[in-house]
C-alpha positions in Angstrom: 101.0 81.2 75.1 103.4 78.4 74.1 106.6 79.8 72.7 106.5 83.1 74.7 109.4 84.1 76.9 109.2 86.0 80.1 111.9 87.4 82.3 111.2 88.0 86.0 113.4 90.0 88.4 112.7 88.9 92.0 111.7 85.4 90.9 112.8 84.0 94.3 110.4 86.3 96.2 106.8 85.6 97.1 105.3 87.2 94.0 108.0 85.9 91.7 107.4 82.3 92.7 103.7 82.6 92.1 104.1 84.4 88.8 106.6 81.8 87.6 104.2 79.0 88.4 101.4 80.8 86.6 103.5 81.5 83.5 104.9 78.0 83.3 101.3 76.6 83.5 100.5 78.8 80.4 103.4 77.3 78.4 105.9 80.2 78.8 109.6 79.8 78.8 110.5 81.6 82.1 113.8 83.2 82.9 114.5 84.4 86.4 117.2 86.7 87.7 118.6 85.7 91.1 121.3 87.4 93.2 124.4 85.4 94.0 124.6 84.4 97.6 126.8 82.1 99.7 123.7 80.2 100.8 120.8 78.9 98.7 117.9 81.4 98.5 115.7 79.6 96.1 113.4 77.7 98.5 110.2 79.4 97.1 110.8 78.0 93.6 112.5 74.7 94.5 109.3 72.9 93.7 109.2 74.2 90.1 113.0 74.0 89.5 114.0 72.1 86.4 117.4 70.6 85.6 118.8 72.7 82.7 120.6 69.7 81.4 117.3 67.9 80.6 115.4 68.3 77.3 112.2 70.3 77.5 113.3 72.5 80.4 111.4 75.8 80.4 112.6 77.5 83.6 116.0 79.0 83.6 117.8 81.0 86.4 120.5 83.6 85.7 122.7 85.5 88.1 122.2 89.2 88.1 121.3 92.3 90.1 119.2 95.3 89.4 122.1 97.4 90.5 124.2 96.0 87.6 122.9 97.6 84.4 125.6 95.8 82.3 124.5 92.3 83.3 120.8 93.2 82.9 121.4 94.4 79.4 123.4 91.3 78.5 120.6 89.0 79.8 118.0 90.8 77.7 120.2 90.3 74.6 120.6 86.6 75.5 117.0 85.8 76.5 115.1 88.0 74.0 112.0 88.0 76.2 108.5 88.9 75.1 107.5 90.1 78.6 109.6 91.5 81.5 108.2 91.6 85.0 110.1 93.9 87.4 109.4 92.4 90.9 112.9 92.7 92.3 113.4 95.1 95.2 114.5 95.7 98.8 110.8 95.4 99.7 110.7 95.7 103.5 109.3 99.1 104.4 110.6 99.2 107.9 114.1 98.1 106.8 114.1 100.8 104.2 114.5 103.4 107.0 117.7 101.6 108.0 119.0 101.1 104.5 117.6 104.0 102.5 120.4 104.3 99.9 120.4 100.6 99.1 116.6 100.7 98.9 116.7 103.6 96.4 119.5 101.9 94.4 117.5 98.6 94.0 113.9 100.0 93.8 114.2 103.4 92.0 117.5 103.2 90.1 117.1 99.4 89.5 113.8 100.1 87.8 115.2 102.9 85.7 118.2 100.7 84.6 115.8 97.9 83.6 113.6 100.3 81.6 116.6 101.7 79.8 117.9 98.2 79.1 114.6 97.2 77.7 114.4 100.3 75.5 117.9 99.7 74.2 117.1 96.0 73.5 114.0 97.1 71.5 116.0 99.6 69.5 118.6 97.0 68.6 116.3 94.1 67.9 113.2 95.7 66.6 111.2 93.5 68.9 108.5 94.9 71.2 108.9 93.9 74.9 105.9 94.2 77.2 107.0 95.6 80.6 105.4 95.3 84.0 106.4 97.5 86.9 105.5 96.4 90.5 104.2 99.6 92.0 103.0 99.7 95.6 100.1 101.0 97.7 102.8 102.4 100.0 103.2 105.2 97.5 100.0 106.7 98.7 101.4 107.0 102.2 99.6 109.7 104.2 95.9 109.5 103.5 94.6 112.2 101.2 91.5 110.4 100.0 89.9 107.0 100.7 89.7 104.7 98.9 92.8 105.1 96.7 92.5 105.0 93.0 94.9 105.3 90.0 94.6 109.1 90.2 94.9 109.5 93.9 98.0 111.7 94.6 101.0 110.0 96.1 102.4 111.1 99.5 105.2 108.5 100.3 106.1 108.0 104.0 109.2 105.8 103.7 112.4 105.5 101.6 110.8 102.4 100.1 107.7 104.3 99.1 109.7 107.3 97.7 111.8 104.9 95.6 108.6 103.1 94.3 107.2 106.5 93.3 110.2 107.2 91.2 110.1 103.8 89.5 106.4 104.2 88.9 106.7 107.6 87.2 109.8 106.4 85.3 107.6 103.6 83.8 104.9 106.1 82.9 107.5 108.4 81.4 109.1 105.7 79.2 105.6 104.6 78.1 104.7 108.2 77.0 108.2 109.2 75.7 109.2 106.0 73.8 105.9 104.4 73.0 106.8 101.4 75.2 104.2 98.8 76.3 104.9 99.5 79.9 102.2 99.1 82.7 102.2 99.6 86.4 100.3 97.4 88.9 99.7 99.4 92.1 99.4 96.4 94.3 98.0 96.7 97.8 99.2 94.4 100.5 99.2 90.8 99.3 100.1 87.9 101.5 100.5 84.1 101.4 102.3 81.2 103.2 105.4 82.3 101.1 105.5 85.8 102.6 108.8 86.6 104.2 108.8 85.9 108.0 109.7 89.4 109.0 106.6 90.9 107.3 103.9 91.4 109.9 101.3 89.0 108.6 103.7 86.1 108.4 105.3 87.1 111.6 101.9 86.7 113.3 101.0 83.4 111.7 104.5 82.0 112.4 104.1 83.0 116.0 100.6 81.4 116.2 102.0 78.0 115.1 105.0 78.2 117.4 103.0 79.4 120.5 100.4 76.7 119.9 103.1 74.0 120.0 105.1 75.5 122.9 108.0 76.7 120.9 107.5 80.4 121.6 105.9 82.3 124.4 105.3 85.9 123.2 104.9 87.9 120.0 106.1 91.5 119.9 104.4 93.9 117.4 104.5 97.6 116.7 101.4 99.6 115.5 98.4 97.3 115.9 96.0 100.0 114.7 97.4 100.5 111.2 94.9 99.3 108.5 95.7 97.5 105.3 93.9 96.1 102.3 95.1 92.5 102.3 94.7 90.0 99.5 96.2 86.8 98.3 99.4 87.0 96.3 98.4 84.2 94.0 95.3 86.2 92.9 97.4 89.3 92.2 100.1 87.8 89.9 97.3 86.7 87.6 96.5 90.4 87.2 100.1 91.2 86.4 99.9 88.9 83.4 96.4 90.2 82.4 97.8 93.8 82.1 100.5 92.8 79.6 97.9 91.0 77.4 96.1 94.3 76.7 96.5 96.1 73.5 97.2 99.3 75.3 99.4 99.6 78.4 98.0 101.3 81.5 98.1 101.5 85.3 95.8 99.6 87.6 95.1 99.4 91.3 95.0 95.8 92.5 93.2 95.5 95.8 90.2 93.8 97.5 88.4 97.0 98.4 88.3 96.0 102.1 90.6 97.1 105.0 91.6 95.4 108.2 93.8 96.4 111.1 96.9 94.5 112.2 95.0 93.9 115.5 92.1 92.3 113.6 94.5 90.1 111.6 96.2 89.0 114.8 92.9 88.3 116.6 91.7 86.2 113.7 94.9 84.3 113.3 95.2 83.4 117.0 91.5 82.5 117.2 92.0 79.9 114.4 94.4 78.1 116.7 92.0 78.5 119.7 94.3 81.1 121.3 93.5 84.5 122.7 95.9 86.9 121.1 95.8 89.3 124.1 97.6 86.7 126.2 100.5 86.5 123.9 100.9 89.8 122.0 103.0 92.7 123.4 103.8 96.1 122.1 107.4 97.0 121.2 108.2 100.6 120.1 111.2 99.4 118.1 108.8 98.1 115.5 107.2 101.5 114.9 108.2 103.3 111.7 109.6 106.9 111.9 106.6 107.9 109.7 103.6 105.7 109.9 101.0 104.9 107.2 97.7 104.6 109.1 95.2 103.5 106.4 95.4 101.9 102.9 92.3 100.9 101.1 92.3 100.4 97.3 89.5 100.8 94.8 90.0 98.0 92.1 87.1 99.2 90.0 89.2 99.9 86.9 90.8 96.5 87.0 87.3 94.9 87.4 85.6 96.9 84.8 88.3 96.9 82.1 89.8 93.5 82.5 87.2 91.5 84.4 89.6 90.8 87.3 88.3 89.8 90.7 90.1 88.5 93.7 89.1 84.9 94.5 90.4 84.5 98.0 88.7 86.2 101.0 90.4 87.7 104.0 89.3 84.8 106.2 90.5 82.2 103.6 93.9 84.0 103.4 94.4 84.0 107.2 93.3 80.3 107.4 95.7 79.4 104.7 98.6 81.0 106.4 97.8 79.7 109.9 97.4 76.2 108.7 100.7 76.3 106.8 102.6 77.7 109.8 101.0 75.2 112.2 102.4 72.5 110.0 105.7 74.2 109.9 105.8 74.5 113.7 104.9 70.8 114.0 108.0 69.9 111.9 110.1 72.2 114.1 108.8 70.6 117.2 109.6 67.1 115.8 113.2 68.1 115.2 113.5 69.8 118.6 112.1 66.7 120.4 114.7 64.6 118.5 117.4 66.7 120.0 118.1 69.1 117.2 118.8 72.7 118.4 116.4 75.1 116.8 117.0 78.9 116.6 114.7 81.2 118.4 112.3 82.9 116.0 111.8 86.5 116.8 110.3 87.9 113.6 112.4 91.0 113.9 112.2 94.0 111.5 108.4 94.1 111.4 
């Protein structure tokens, strides 16, 4: 793969950081688009950052935003990528109810602007670009059939899911209308120690570490009975790349084929620290969504049969990985606190 160039939107997110690692290991030159902020927001990729002044650098960061079609188009002309991975989004489902217009601008219109920029770049350059769209299991929403496959009808239940549906079908439409090599990965929930701390799995494991070390007393959660198909993000980015190596573009469900409730995740996470979650977890209705998604369970048969993809990390291994990471993080917090440094209270709001 040496000599190939990839562009990643959302490179500073969980998936973007794992994908960047994966592509760099394969010899790619990786270009990531990051939003300008007054504080650093690159902690997930700091360990792979390379000084652009040094010879041999193959990771480059560019300021940009999916809402700014002009900048996206200029970056495509400048980078001339072989592959584009659209992972950027306002990706928090609960927050999308509070920020529906911004969510639609980044997720739906952002995806459309990127597709149009890629199409225009191909027209001008004569070079084919292989495009990956990060679709979401949230698009299924209200359960119509279980498990969900590539042909299960969508019934979105949040502004985020509605926006993802548009971006998904726009990708399919551009593939069929303009003969673009554009594929969609319908990823079910995928977690890791790099998951944002306001997402429910990371909110739980952060609380486990802090409660174990006396830094926190309670964990407040919303719907404990909702069920999700949880896998490891590091396994899933490998599948993104595999899709773009196929001769023909297509859409694939990426999932484990197993489902677990939030309650089960919490029980297991607390147990790994020898804690009883019932002593520390309380219900807070503020964390309920206006429209709930009760059950998501994916059928990854197509990905397994066509591409030979299999998840390599079990649910138990995933929970263990996250708890161990956050116990270590809490230990560092406690050391700082004991040394007299004021530490902010972690609430894990916006679950």
